[in-house]
C-alpha positions, -999 to 999 in steps of 0.1 A, spaced: 104 159 -84 108 154 -122 75 152 -141 90 124 -162 102 102 -132 77 75 -143 74 83 -179 63 53 -199 56 33 -167 22 19 -155 16 19 -118 -12 -2 -103 -25 8 -69 -47 -14 -48 -69 4 -23 -62 31 -49 -94 51 -43 -88 56 -6 -72 85 11 -36 73 8 -40 54 -24 -56 84 -42 -27 107 -31 -2 81 -44 -21 81 -77 -22 119 -80 16 121 -73 24 93 -97 4 110 -125 22 143 -118 55 124 -122 45 109 -156 30 75 -148 -1 59 -162 -21 47 -132 -45 18 -127 -68 20 -97 -80 -12 -80 -106 -8 -52 -139 -21 -40 -156 13 -42 -168 17 -78 -181 53 -73 -148 64 -58 -128 47 -86 -148 66 -112 -145 99 -94 -107 95 -90 -101 83 -126 -121 112 -139 -100 136 -118 -67 121 -130 -78 122 -166 -89 158 -162 -54 167 -149 -40 153 -182 -31 119 -169 -36 84 -183 -57 64 -158 -82 35 -156 -98 16 -128 -113 -18 -120 -136 -27 -91 -121 -58 -74 -120 -75 -40 -83 -84 -35 -93 -116 -16 -107 -131 -49 -76 -143 -69 -95 -149 -101 -110 -114 -101 -77 -99 -92 -60 -116 -122 -87 -105 -145 -86 -69 -133 -48 -68 -136 -49 -82 -171 -76 -57 -182 -56 -28 -168 -25 -40 -185 -44 -42 -218 -59 -7 -214 -27 10 -200 -1 -9 -220 20 -25 -193 23 -33 -156 56 -19 -143 48 -12 -106 24 -26 -80 17 -6 -49 -3 -30 -27 -20 -5 -4 -53 -23 1 -57 -34 37 -57 -19 72 -77 -28 103 -109 -24 82 -130 -11 110 -125 -41 132 -122 -37 170 -89 -31 187 -95 -47 221 -90 -85 224 -124 -93 240 -142 -75 212 -125 -93 183 -146 -120 165 -134 -149 143 -148 -130 113 -128 -98 123 -96 -118 124 -103 -136 91 -112 -103 73 -80 -85 83 -58 -114 75 -75 -121 42 -75 -86 29 -40 -77 40 -21 -109 35 -40 -129 10 -49 -98 -9 -13 -87 -12 -3 -122 -23 -30 -124 -49 -21 -90 -64 16 -97 -65 10 -131 -81 -12 -114 -108 14 -88 -118 45 -110 -118 39 -126 -152 37 -91 -167 69 -80 -150 87 -112 -160 78 -105 -196 92 -70 -193 123 -82 -175 119 -60 -145 93 -45 -121 88 -31 -86 63 -43 -60 57 -22 -29 38 -39 0 23 -23 30 34 -34 65 31 -10 94 47 1 126 19 -20 141 35 -51 126 70 -41 137 62 -33 174 33 -33 198 10 -4 188 -16 12 211 -38 20 181 -46 -13 165 -54 -48 176 -40 -83 173 -54 -91 138 -38 -60 123 -5 -66 141 -5 -102 129 -13 -93 93 13 -65 90 40 -87 105 31 -115 80 35 -89 51 72 -87 60 78 -124 56 58 -124 24 79 -95 11 113 -111 18 104 -145 4 88 -130 -27 119 -108 -32 141 -139 -31 120 -158 -56 115 -131 -83 148 -112 -80 164 -132 -109 137 -117 -132 147 -82 -123 116 -77 -101 122 -60 -67 98 -64 -37 100 -40 -8 78 -31 21 69 3 35 61 4 73 43 37 81 35 50 115 1 66 121 -8 87 91 -42 103 96 -62 93 66 -100 97 72 -103 62 85 -73 64 109 -82 99 120 -115 85 133 -96 58 152 -71 83 166 -99 107 177 -117 78 195 -86 70 216 -83 83 251 -63 114 257 -37 93 275 -33 70 245 -31 99 221 -4 115 242 14 82 243 15 82 205 28 118 202 52 115 231 68 84 214 77 103 182 110 120 184 100 145 158 71 154 181 44 157 155 20 138 133 31 134 97 16 148 66 1 123 42 26 132 15 54 121 38 42 85 33 35 89 -4 70 100 -13 88 71 3 64 47 -14 72 62 -48 109 61 -40 107 23 -36 86 21 -67 111 41 -88 145 33 -104 161 54 -76 159 22 -55 171 -1 -83 194 -21 -60 171 -23 -31 149 -54 -26 136 -75 3 138 -47 27 114 -26 48 114 11 50 102 25 83 84 59 80 74 68 115 93 99 127 116 79 148 89 63 169 105 29 163 142 26 156 151 -10 148 185 -23 153 
């Protein structure tokens, strides 16, 4: 891929210091972007930003809890000031967040945490970047749904499924509202990509449940992390300039929607 694919563009990544977010950041930097990292882990932010700068990239980071709208807006505005613009938001913060899978084990707090980080967090971040994108006359927002929000997954529980299904409605409605300003909003719906956190969940599953996951994938293998990164950056890029309000399934054929 061209090293100037994102030349002159600033990409903000929430959950950017995690396994998937950091790989998105490295690839975006290699393709010419400036990158802003938003995450709750300050040490991980600093380590990643230092790595990206050492590779010759332009990067900065802000510690933020995406559930806090005021903090999100302040962090986005600060990164826009430091990096010069906000052209792309990749809203990767979320997941099951270590909450239980099984219904009897899920507490009220578990449900609230997953919904707040995934849904409210995505909304807060999108709302914070939209004024910058309106000013520029265009922009791209990539939200994170999941195969678990598109079909019943054996891996994650009800809160996760609910949150990731809600992301799809958020994405479509937001795309309709901001399209006139040249802003595109699309969702990615990955299958099971084994970041450190998800690998632990997968390894804790029974052999029967693991076999169910693999057997349901027509490509008959687990994916590489980069196979999620590349579709995300496709939606972020001008290559998808007439695509908005859609969901891109990246699951090896495990789910084939009509």
